[in-house]
LOFI-426445 format. One record per residue (C-alpha): residue number from 1; x, y, z; residue in one letter. Coordinates in steps of 0.25 Angstrom, whole numbers, plus 2048, in hexadecimal, padded with zeros to 3 digits. Example, Ala and Ser with C-alpha at 12.3 -4.5 7.8 and 13.67 -1.06 7.14 Angstrom:
   nr   px   py   pz  rest
    1  831  7EE  81F     A
    2  837  7FC  81D     S
This chain:
   nr   px   py   pz  rest
    1  972  CC7  41A     M
    2  977  CBF  40E     M
    3  983  CB5  410     N
    4  990  CB9  40B     Q
    5  993  CB1  3FE     T
    6  9A0  CA8  400     S
    7  9AB  CAB  3F6     L
    8  9B2  CA0  3EE     P
    9  9BF  C9B  3F5     A
   10  9C8  CA1  3E9     R
   11  9C2  CAF  3EC     V
   12  9C5  CAE  3FA     K
   13  9D3  CA9  3F8     K
   14  9D5  CB5  3EF     Q
   15  9D0  CBF  3F9     H
   16  9D8  CB9  404     M
   17  9E5  CB9  3FB     T
   18  9E2  CC8  3F8     E
   19  9E0  CCA  407     L
   20  9ED  CC3  40A     A
   21  9F4  CCD  401     A
   22  9ED  CD9  407     Y
   23  9F2  CD4  415     K
   24  A00  CD5  410     K
   25  9FD  CE4  40C     E
   26  9F8  CE6  41A     L
   27  A05  CE1  420     Y
   28  A0B  CED  419     R
   29  A00  CF7  41A     N
   30  9F7  CF3  426     P
   31  9EA  CFB  427     R
   32  9E5  CFE  435     L
   33  9D6  CFB  434     A
   34  9D3  CF6  443     H
   35  9D8  CFC  44F     L
   36  9D5  CF5  45C     F
   37  9D5  CFD  469     I
   38  9D5  CF4  476     E
   39  9CE  CFD  480     M
   40  9D1  CF5  48C     T
   41  9D5  CE7  490     A
   42  9CA  CE6  49A     L
   43  9BE  CDE  498     C
   44  9B1  CDB  4A0     N
   45  9B1  CCD  49A     E
   46  9BC  CC2  49B     H
   47  9BA  CBA  48E     C
   48  9C0  CAC  48D     I
   49  9C5  CAF  47F     H
   50  9CB  CBD  481     C
   51  9D7  CBF  478     G
   52  9DC  CCB  480     S
   53  9DA  CC4  48E     R
   54  9D2  CD1  493     C
   55  9D1  CD0  4A2     G
   56  9DD  CC7  4A4     D
   57  9E7  CD3  4A5     F
   58  9E8  CE1  4AB     K
   59  9E5  CEC  4A2     E
   60  9F2  CF5  4A2     E
   61  9F5  D01  49A     G
   62  9E7  D04  495     L
   63  9E7  D0F  48A     L
   64  9E0  D1B  490     S
   65  9D4  D22  488     G
   66  9DD  D2D  484     D
   67  9E8  D24  47E     E
   68  9DD  D1D  476     I
   69  9D7  D2A  471     R
   70  9E5  D2F  46E     S
   71  9E8  D22  466     F
   72  9DB  D23  45E     L
   73  9DF  D32  45B     D
   74  9EC  D2C  455     Y
   75  9E5  D21  44D     V
   76  9DC  D2B  447     K
   77  9E8  D33  443     K
   78  9F0  D28  43D     N
   79  9E6  D1E  437     F
   80  9DA  D1F  42E     P
   81  9CF  D1D  438     I
   82  9C4  D1C  42E     D
   83  9CA  D0F  42A     R
   84  9CD  D0A  439     L
   85  9C4  D03  442     Q
   86  9C6  D05  451     L
   87  9C3  CF8  459     C
   88  9C1  CFA  468     I
   89  9C3  CEE  471     T
   90  9C8  CE9  47E     G
   91  9C6  CE2  488     G
   92  9B8  CE8  488     E
   93  9BA  CF6  483     P
   94  9AE  CFC  48A     L
   95  9B5  CFA  497     L
   96  9BD  D06  494     R
   97  9B7  D12  49C     K
   98  9BC  D1C  491     D
   99  9B7  D13  486     F
  100  9AD  D1D  480     F
  101  9B6  D29  482     E
  102  9C0  D22  479     I
  103  9B6  D1D  46F     M
  104  9AF  D2A  46E     E
  105  9BD  D30  46A     Y
  106  9BF  D25  460     A
  107  9B1  D29  45A     R
  108  9B5  D38  45A     F
  109  9C2  D34  452     L
  110  9BA  D2C  448     G
  111  9BE  D1E  44B     F
  112  9B5  D13  447     A
  113  9B5  D0A  453     W
  114  9AF  CFC  457     G
  115  9B0  CF4  464     M
  116  9B1  CE6  469     T
  117  9A9  CE4  476     S
  118  9A3  CDA  47F     N
  119  997  CE2  480     G
  120  994  CE1  48F     I
  121  996  CF0  491     L
  122  98D  CF5  485     I
  123  981  CFB  48C     T
  124  977  D03  485     P
  125  97F  D10  489     E
  126  98C  D0A  485     V
  127  986  D06  477     A
  128  982  D14  475     R
  129  990  D19  479     E
  130  996  D0F  46F     L
  131  98D  D15  464     K
  132  990  D23  468     R
  133  99F  D21  468     T
  134  99F  D1B  45A     G
  135  9A1  D0C  45B     M
  136  99E  D06  44E     R
  137  99F  CF7  450     T
  138  9A0  CEE  45C     V
  139  9A2  CDF  45F     S
  140  99C  CD9  46B     I
  141  9A1  CCC  470     S
  142  997  CC1  472     V
  143  99D  CB3  474     D
  144  991  CAA  476     G
  145  983  CAB  47C     L
  146  980  CAD  48A     G
  147  989  CA6  494     E
  148  992  CA1  489     T
  149  996  CAF  486     H
  150  997  CB3  495     D
  151  9A0  CA7  498     W
  152  9A9  CAA  48C     F
  153  9AA  CB9  490     R
  154  9AC  CB7  49F     G
  155  9A0  CBF  4A3     R
  156  993  CBB  4A8     E
  157  987  CC2  4A2     G
  158  990  CC8  497     S
  159  988  CC2  48B     Y
  160  97B  CCA  48F     E
  161  984  CD6  492     E
  162  98A  CD5  484     T
  163  97D  CD2  47C     M
  164  977  CDF  483     A
  165  983  CE7  47E     G
  166  981  CE2  470     I
  167  972  CE6  471     R
  168  976  CF4  477     N
  169  97F  CF6  46B     L
  170  974  CF2  461     L
  171  96A  CFB  468     E
  172  972  D07  466     V
  173  973  D04  457     G
  174  981  CFE  455     F
  175  981  CF6  448     D
  176  98E  CF0  449     H
  177  98D  CE7  455     V
  178  995  CDA  453     Q
  179  994  CCE  45D     I
  180  9A2  CC7  45D     T
  181  9A2  CB8  463     S
  182  9AE  CB0  467     V
  183  9A9  CA1  463     I
  184  9B0  C96  46B     H
  185  9AC  C88  46E     K
  186  9A3  C8B  47A     N
  187  99A  C94  472     N
  188  99B  C8F  463     I
  189  98E  C87  466     H
  190  987  C95  468     Q
  191  98A  C9A  45A     L
  192  97B  C99  455     D
  193  975  C9E  461     N
  194  97F  CAA  461     M
  195  97C  CAD  453     Y
  196  96D  CAD  456     E
  197  96F  CB6  462     T
  198  978  CC0  45C     F
  199  96F  CC1  44F     C
  200  964  CC5  459     K
  201  96C  CD1  45F     T
  202  96C  CD8  452     G
  203  97B  CD9  450     V
  204  980  CD8  442     R
  205  98D  CD1  444     S
  206  992  CC5  44C     W
  207  9A1  CC1  44B     R
  208  9A4  CB3  450     A
  209  9B3  CB0  453     V
  210  9B9  CA3  458     N
  211  9C0  CA3  466     I
  212  9CF  CA5  464     E
  213  9DB  C9F  46B     P
  214  9E0  CAC  471     I
  215  9DF  CB3  47E     G
  216  9D7  CAC  489     R
  217  9D1  CA3  47F     A
  218  9DE  C9B  47F     K
  219  9DA  C97  48D     E
  220  9CE  C90  488     H
  221  9D2  C87  47C     P
  222  9C5  C7F  47F     E
  223  9BD  C8B  478     L
  224  9C6  C8C  46C     L
  225  9C1  C87  45E     F
  226  9C4  C7A  457     G
  227  9C2  C78  448     P
  228  9B3  C75  44A     E
  229  9B0  C82  451     E
  230  9B7  C8A  447     Y
  231  9AF  C84  43C     K
  232  9A2  C85  444     R
  233  9A4  C94  447     L
  234  9A8  C98  439     L
  235  99D  C90  432     T
  236  993  C96  43B     F
  237  998  CA4  437     I
  238  998  CA1  429     K
  239  989  C9C  429     E
  240  984  CA8  432     K
  241  98D  CB3  42D     R
  242  982  CBA  425     F
  243  976  CB2  428     A
  244  96F  CBE  42F     R
  245  971  CCC  431     T
  246  97C  CC9  43C     M
  247  989  CC6  435     E
  248  991  CBB  43B     V
  249  9A0  CBB  439     A
  250  9AD  CB5  43D     Y
  251  9B8  CBE  444     G
  252  9C4  CC2  43C     C
  253  9CD  CB7  442     S
  254  9D3  CAB  43A     H
  255  9D4  CA7  42B     Y
  256  9C9  C9E  428     L
  257  9CD  C98  41B     G
  258  9C7  C9B  40D     T
  259  9BA  C94  40F     E
  260  9B6  C9D  41B     L
  261  9BE  CAA  419     E
  262  9B4  CB5  416     R
  263  9A8  CAC  419     E
  264  9A7  CAF  428     V
  265  9AD  CBD  429     R
  266  9AD  CC9  41F     P
  267  9BB  CC7  419     W
  268  9C7  CBE  419     Y
  269  9D0  CBC  425     F
  270  9DB  CC6  428     L
  271  9E1  CC8  435     C
  272  9E1  CD7  437     N
  273  9EB  CD8  442     A
  274  9F6  CE2  440     G
  275  9F1  CE5  431     I
  276  9E3  CEB  433     Y
  277  9E2  CEA  442     T
  278  9EA  CF0  44E     A
  279  9E6  CF2  45D     A
  280  9E9  CFA  469     V
  281  9E8  CF2  476     T
  282  9E3  CF8  483     Y
  283  9F1  CFC  487     N
  284  9F5  D02  47A     G
  285  9FC  CF7  473     D
  286  9FB  CF6  464     I
  287  9F8  CE8  45F     T
  288  9F0  CE2  454     A
  289  9E3  CDA  456     C
  290  9E0  CDA  465     L
  291  9DD  CCB  464     D
  292  9EC  CC8  462     I
  293  9F4  CC2  46D     E
  294  9FA  CCD  475     R
  295  A08  CCB  474     R
  296  A13  CD6  476     P
  297  A19  CD4  469     E
  298  A0C  CD7  462     L
  299  A0A  CE4  468     V
  300  A0E  CEE  45D     Q
  301  A0F  CFB  466     G
  302  A07  D03  470     N
  303  9FF  D10  46C     I
  304  A05  D17  479     R
  305  A13  D17  473     K
  306  A12  D13  464     D
  307  A0D  D19  458     D
  308  A01  D11  454     F
  309  A02  D14  445     K
  310  A11  D10  444     T
  311  A0E  D03  44C     V
  312  A03  D00  442     W
  313  A0B  D02  436     Q
  314  A18  CFC  43B     D
  315  A15  CF1  445     K
  316  A0B  CE6  445     F
  317  A15  CDE  43C     Q
  318  A11  CD1  443     V
  319  A04  CD3  43C     Y
  320  A09  CD7  42E     R
  321  A12  CCC  429     N
  322  A11  CBD  426     D
  323  A19  CB8  432     S
  324  A0E  CAF  436     R
  325  A10  CA7  429     C
  326  A18  C9C  431     T
  327  A16  C8E  436     G
  328  A08  C89  432     M
  329  A04  C96  42C     C
  330  A10  C96  422     K
  331  A0C  C88  41C     K
  332  9FD  C8C  41B     C
  333  9F7  C91  40D     K
  334  9ED  C99  415     E
  335  9F7  CA2  41B     Y
  336  9F6  CAC  410     K
  337  9E7  CAE  414     Y
  338  9E8  CAD  423     C
  339  9F6  CB3  426     G
  340  9F7  CAA  433     G
  341  9E9  CAD  437     D
  342  9E5  CB7  442     S
  343  9F0  CBD  44B     F
  344  9E7  CBD  457     H
  345  9E8  CAD  457     T
  346  9F6  CAC  452     W
  347  A00  CA5  45C     D
  348  A0C  CAE  45D     F
  349  A13  CA4  465     D
  350  A12  C99  45C     K
  351  A12  CA2  44F     N
  352  A05  C9B  44A     E
  353  9F6  C9D  449     P
  354  9EF  C9A  455     G
  355  9E2  C98  44C     V
  356  9E3  C92  43E     C
  357  9D6  C8D  438     L
  358  9DD  C86  42C     K
  359  9D9  C77  42E     G
  360  9CC  C7B  435     I
  361  9C5  C84  42B     L
  362  9CD  C82  41F     F
């Protein structure tokens, strides 16, 4: 596969300026493109970085299968589902005993759906069931090789279990299997070996993201990136992105500056929270991106008592204005492009970005 041709800086700035103007239009007319459903808060791993802190609290108020199916009926009646991606996540979504009943119904209704999973439970039989119930895309988490992955995810032997799950998906004919890896200070030295290993599996996409200062990762500052790690990861992605049939890309997080924007992922940075993306948590709460800190004031409603379409149209205002243009952001010329960066790393107590790559990458 040929390398993507870099664009001149002036062209990129023109594109980003147009995107900034378009974002203002999305504030007024948001378009739901990605709807996340958190099937469960339970997980069979205990990851060091988990933003949701799965396993650290009791799962209470879990939506029933009937409630989720009723909600899917509602969404089909009130939104153009041909332009909507249903994103299934957890916890580990496959831990739900009625998982396939729910997803069979989603397929019957005509939803395009994909899933994020740790892959441990994807036996050959489960892989066939995922295909039968219409799963189109899947992202499997692999956070290092061998014992490095096992340590990070808190489960001995999970690396081999996860890689077996990936093989099972590929063997039943899934084309859109993506590996997602959280890169931190203890596995960044494995980047080249991870690349070679993942290429050999036959997957066509590897998404590498830096560990974020959210959730349980806050308790492990020794794993967080410094300037050199950010530079190393993004340089690696740029060099490997289209080197073989497996595309390597950075995640959606963070504004990277003119030089790297569009070079390590398909388009320019735009935090989708509340303008393209909404989520329903395991207990029915309506929120934006599930990686955002779970604070009461950020819950927009609950599908058990609120009309979801009305909530989507009229609420989410914290994500649809320039209130973050304050402090260090107000003085920054790049704000018009980044808008305060990703909401999931925004510090709502200090009212400032928890991650800003200005001064590091640009």
